[in-house]
Kinemage of the C-alpha trace (Angstrom):
@kinemage 1
@onewidth
@group {chain A} dominant
@subgroup {mainchain}
@vectorlist {calphas} color= white
{ca unk a 1} P -1.794 11.795 -8.888
{ca unk a 2} L 1.994 10.718 -7.513
{ca unk a 3} L 2.376 14.665 -6.570
{ca unk a 4} L -0.975 14.376 -4.312
{ca unk a 5} L 0.448 11.523 -2.890
{ca unk a 6} L 4.142 12.970 -2.264
{ca unk a 7} L 2.377 16.103 -0.835
{ca unk a 8} L 0.466 13.810 1.712
{ca unk a 9} L 3.728 12.199 2.678
{ca unk a 10} L 5.462 15.673 3.126
{ca unk a 11} L 2.557 16.156 6.083
{ca unk a 12} L 3.991 12.972 7.731
{ca unk a 13} L 7.660 13.158 6.892
{ca unk a 14} L 10.338 15.298 6.283
{ca unk a 15} L 10.744 16.260 2.501
{ca unk a 16} L 14.359 15.190 2.121
{ca unk a 17} L 13.255 11.840 3.143
{ca unk a 18} L 10.619 11.106 0.422
{ca unk a 19} L 11.813 9.386 -2.449
{ca unk a 20} L 9.522 8.527 -5.663
{ca unk a 21} L 10.434 5.394 -7.573
{ca unk a 22} L 9.804 4.979 -11.242
{ca unk a 23} L 10.993 3.692 -14.341
{ca unk a 24} L 9.472 6.481 -16.226
{ca unk a 25} L 11.551 9.614 -17.292
{ca unk a 26} L 8.227 11.558 -17.723
{ca unk a 27} L 7.296 10.759 -14.158
{ca unk a 28} L 10.926 11.674 -12.912
{ca unk a 29} L 10.452 15.205 -14.782
{ca unk a 30} L 7.223 16.010 -13.296
{ca unk a 31} L 8.409 14.922 -9.689
{ca unk a 32} L 11.729 17.019 -9.992
{ca unk a 33} L 9.636 20.070 -11.214
{ca unk a 34} L 7.749 19.563 -7.739
{ca unk a 35} L 11.028 19.830 -6.195
{ca unk a 36} L 10.880 15.799 -4.956
{ca unk a 37} L 13.647 13.358 -5.043
{ca unk a 38} L 13.160 10.819 -7.630
{ca unk a 39} L 15.161 7.700 -8.167
{ca unk a 40} L 15.077 5.533 -11.608
{ca unk a 41} L 14.738 2.015 -11.161
{ca unk a 42} L 14.688 -0.857 -13.643
{ca unk a 43} L 11.862 -2.007 -15.708
{ca unk a 44} L 12.107 -5.664 -14.226
{ca unk a 45} L 10.711 -4.734 -10.680
{ca unk a 46} L 7.497 -6.763 -10.633
{ca unk a 47} L 6.043 -4.856 -7.642
{ca unk a 48} L 6.350 -1.517 -5.706
{ca unk a 49} L 8.225 -3.707 -2.951
{ca unk a 50} L 10.799 -4.807 -5.379
{ca unk a 51} L 11.319 -1.403 -6.801
{ca unk a 52} L 12.517 -0.592 -3.254
{ca unk a 53} L 14.741 -3.281 -2.784
{ca unk a 54} L 16.773 -2.175 -6.356
{ca unk a 55} L 17.734 1.234 -4.489
{ca unk a 56} L 18.084 -0.255 -1.007
{ca unk a 57} L 21.887 0.259 -1.078
{ca unk a 58} L 21.363 4.289 -1.898
{ca unk a 59} L 19.112 4.631 1.075
{ca unk a 60} L 20.542 5.125 4.589
{ca unk a 61} L 17.468 4.123 6.476
{ca unk a 62} L 16.777 1.433 9.303
{ca unk a 63} L 13.008 1.967 8.146
{ca unk a 64} L 10.873 2.406 5.111
{ca unk a 65} L 7.333 3.256 4.588
{ca unk a 66} L 5.930 2.440 0.919
{ca unk a 67} L 3.311 4.585 -0.093
{ca unk a 68} L 1.749 3.561 -3.439
{ca unk a 69} L 1.608 5.978 -5.904
{ca unk a 70} L -2.076 5.239 -6.814
{ca unk a 71} L -3.333 6.332 -3.383
{ca unk a 72} L -4.062 10.095 -4.152
{ca unk a 73} L -6.501 10.502 -0.975
{ca unk a 74} L -3.888 8.795 1.432
{ca unk a 75} L -3.968 10.342 4.774
{ca unk a 76} L -0.933 11.681 6.495
{ca unk a 77} L -2.366 10.650 9.900
{ca unk a 78} L -1.996 6.912 8.586
{ca unk a 79} L 1.416 7.540 7.306
{ca unk a 80} L 2.187 8.628 10.761
{ca unk a 81} L 0.731 5.646 12.536
{ca unk a 82} L 2.758 3.209 10.082
{ca unk a 83} L 5.768 4.405 11.028
{ca unk a 84} L 5.193 4.148 14.729
{ca unk a 85} L 3.870 1.132 14.554
{ca unk a 86} L 6.827 -0.075 12.550
{ca unk a 87} L 9.396 1.384 15.072
{ca unk a 88} L 7.398 -0.281 17.869
{ca unk a 89} L 7.102 -3.595 16.379
{ca unk a 90} L 10.133 -3.950 14.197
{ca unk a 91} L 9.866 -7.873 13.463
{ca unk a 92} L 6.495 -7.494 11.773
{ca unk a 93} L 5.696 -6.123 8.454
{ca unk a 94} L 2.927 -3.543 8.670
{ca unk a 95} L 0.134 -2.870 6.151
{ca unk a 96} L -3.056 -0.588 6.541
{ca unk a 97} L -6.542 -1.725 6.155
{ca unk a 98} L -10.186 0.189 6.099
{ca unk a 99} L -13.527 -0.719 6.446
{ca unk a 100} L -15.439 -1.571 2.840
{ca unk a 101} L -17.886 1.151 2.487
{ca unk a 102} L -19.839 -0.510 -0.568
{ca unk a 103} L -20.627 -3.877 -2.010
{ca unk a 104} L -19.313 -3.056 -5.221
{ca unk a 105} L -16.221 -2.680 -3.722
{ca unk a 106} L -16.457 -6.115 -1.904
{ca unk a 107} L -17.157 -7.872 -5.250
{ca unk a 108} L -14.285 -5.768 -7.424
{ca unk a 109} L -11.363 -7.559 -8.202
{ca unk a 110} L -9.517 -4.298 -8.002
{ca unk a 111} L -9.918 -4.095 -4.188
{ca unk a 112} L -8.043 -6.646 -2.024
{ca unk a 113} L -10.156 -7.632 0.975
{ca unk a 114} L -8.167 -8.667 4.086
{ca unk a 115} L -9.092 -11.077 6.776
{ca unk a 116} L -7.174 -10.228 10.172
{ca unk a 117} L -7.115 -12.101 13.422
{ca unk a 118} L -8.152 -10.473 16.599
{ca unk a 119} L -4.796 -9.442 17.227
{ca unk a 120} L -4.722 -7.487 14.024
{ca unk a 121} L -2.646 -9.895 12.233
{ca unk a 122} L -3.102 -10.783 8.543
{ca unk a 123} L -4.663 -14.149 7.849
{ca unk a 124} L -5.412 -13.871 4.067
{ca unk a 125} L -5.688 -11.308 1.555
{ca unk a 126} L -7.647 -11.734 -1.783
{ca unk a 127} L -9.162 -10.082 -4.756
{ca unk a 128} L -12.123 -12.417 -4.268
{ca unk a 129} L -14.931 -11.264 -1.953
{ca unk a 130} L -13.826 -12.818 1.629
{ca unk a 131} L -15.207 -13.836 3.820
{ca unk a 132} L -18.243 -15.207 1.662
{ca unk a 133} L -21.752 -15.361 2.871
{ca unk a 134} L -23.340 -18.460 3.876
{ca unk a 135} L -26.898 -16.983 4.231
{ca unk a 136} L -28.825 -14.714 1.580
{ca unk a 137} L -28.640 -11.614 3.833
{ca unk a 138} L -25.521 -9.536 3.134
{ca unk a 139} L -24.164 -6.808 4.817
{ca unk a 140} L -20.502 -4.754 4.983
{ca unk a 141} L -20.247 -5.122 8.992
{ca unk a 142} L -16.725 -6.331 9.391
{ca unk a 143} L -15.776 -6.408 5.772
{ca unk a 144} L -12.243 -5.166 5.470
{ca unk a 145} L -10.174 -3.947 2.474
{ca unk a 146} L -6.534 -2.973 2.055
{ca unk a 147} L -4.944 0.454 2.221
{ca unk a 148} L -1.453 0.442 0.491
{ca unk a 149} L 0.795 1.644 2.954
{ca unk a 150} L 3.520 -0.484 4.047
{ca unk a 151} L 5.858 -0.398 6.989
{ca unk a 152} L 9.376 -2.324 6.164
{ca unk a 153} L 12.936 -2.270 7.870
{ca unk a 154} L 15.901 -3.354 5.832
{ca unk a 155} L 15.929 -7.242 6.898
{ca unk a 156} L 12.310 -7.337 5.503
{ca unk a 157} L 13.502 -5.625 2.105
{ca unk a 158} L 16.441 -8.072 2.130
{ca unk a 159} L 14.116 -10.933 2.256
{ca unk a 160} L 12.316 -9.711 -0.852
{ca unk a 161} L 15.327 -8.896 -2.651
{ca unk a 162} L 16.414 -12.591 -1.885
{ca unk a 163} L 12.979 -13.974 -2.980
{ca unk a 164} L 12.206 -12.205 -6.202
{ca unk a 165} L 10.039 -14.740 -7.624
{ca unk a 166} L 6.341 -14.505 -6.868
{ca unk a 167} L 4.863 -17.685 -4.714
{ca unk a 168} L 2.013 -19.716 -5.584
{ca unk a 169} L -0.670 -17.143 -3.887
{ca unk a 170} L 1.131 -14.121 -4.951
{ca unk a 171} L 1.245 -15.116 -8.325
{ca unk a 172} L -2.633 -15.991 -8.590
{ca unk a 173} L -3.579 -12.760 -6.453
{ca unk a 174} L -1.243 -10.380 -7.692
{ca unk a 175} L -0.716 -8.954 -3.861
{ca unk a 176} L 2.606 -8.718 -3.231
{ca unk a 177} L 2.165 -8.764 0.478
{ca unk a 178} L 1.199 -12.270 0.474
{ca unk a 179} L 5.185 -13.275 -0.606
{ca unk a 180} L 5.555 -12.632 3.257
{ca unk a 181} L 2.643 -14.518 4.137
{ca unk a 182} L 3.433 -17.675 2.164
{ca unk a 183} L 6.894 -17.539 3.425
{ca unk a 184} L 5.550 -17.249 7.355
{ca unk a 185} L 6.547 -13.974 7.995
{ca unk a 186} L 4.041 -12.087 9.955
{ca unk a 187} L 2.071 -9.006 8.803
{ca unk a 188} L 0.619 -6.567 11.477
{ca unk a 189} L -2.380 -4.753 10.265
{ca unk a 190} L -3.295 -1.285 11.123
{ca unk a 191} L -6.700 0.716 10.640
{ca unk a 192} L -6.856 3.532 8.554
{ca unk a 193} L -8.558 6.717 9.587
{ca unk a 194} L -9.107 7.476 5.726
{ca unk a 195} L -11.203 5.783 3.047
{ca unk a 196} L -8.470 6.274 0.588
{ca unk a 197} L -9.146 5.077 -3.168
{ca unk a 198} L -6.688 3.238 -5.142
{ca unk a 199} L -6.703 4.335 -8.689
{ca unk a 200} L -6.439 0.612 -10.644
{ca unk a 201} L -8.959 1.567 -13.556
{ca unk a 202} L -10.340 4.982 -15.177
{ca unk a 203} L -13.745 4.726 -13.122
{ca unk a 204} L -11.483 4.759 -9.873
{ca unk a 205} L -9.836 8.294 -10.981
{ca unk a 206} L -13.389 9.558 -11.397
{ca unk a 207} L -14.310 8.688 -7.706
{ca unk a 208} L -10.876 10.250 -6.533
{ca unk a 209} L -11.843 13.708 -8.369
{ca unk a 210} L -15.371 13.672 -7.061
{ca unk a 211} L -14.284 13.292 -3.398
{ca unk a 212} L -11.469 16.173 -4.047
{ca unk a 213} L -14.337 18.409 -5.649
{ca unk a 214} L -16.239 17.716 -2.637
{ca unk a 215} L -13.885 18.709 -0.375
{ca unk a 216} L -13.194 22.319 -1.952
{ca unk a 217} L -16.844 22.885 -1.826
């Protein structure tokens, strides 16, 4: 699954600029067998973003794109879009979203739902089904979910490094982007072209395999 993500990233970036961060030597072995760079981090990192801060001094870059390893269907075009948005909007954290395709996803606690304003800035993100329905009639129009592609600069990551503890909302929701929102740092959302599936439970992996098989037919 991680190699699928790395291969997608290699269509958006030079391979030499791609690093897989992990605390697991088994993953490191697989990554290096596939000729990708791997950096070992501690087992103390509470989120993927915290993991990046551990190696910040070892990476000589101004911008960092965090593509989570559980997004094997991530679209390289979305990664490129994130890069360009971050370059053009360096003071904002960048994060992806896409439209929700099923009520199952809307009610799943494994799918973070996002609420954005008219300028595409994040208002809130939750594992709960938001926004709710006042009427009995329910439809998918306007319902959005997170895609785990993040755009950071060095200052964004230094903020996380200096604020390692989860705040109240992040602790409850277990969604790392909330640490920025709770500290009044703006997050600009962008719509992804893909319908990437985050693999949080075994059933999600089955969905990914089904999509991959349909592409090969």
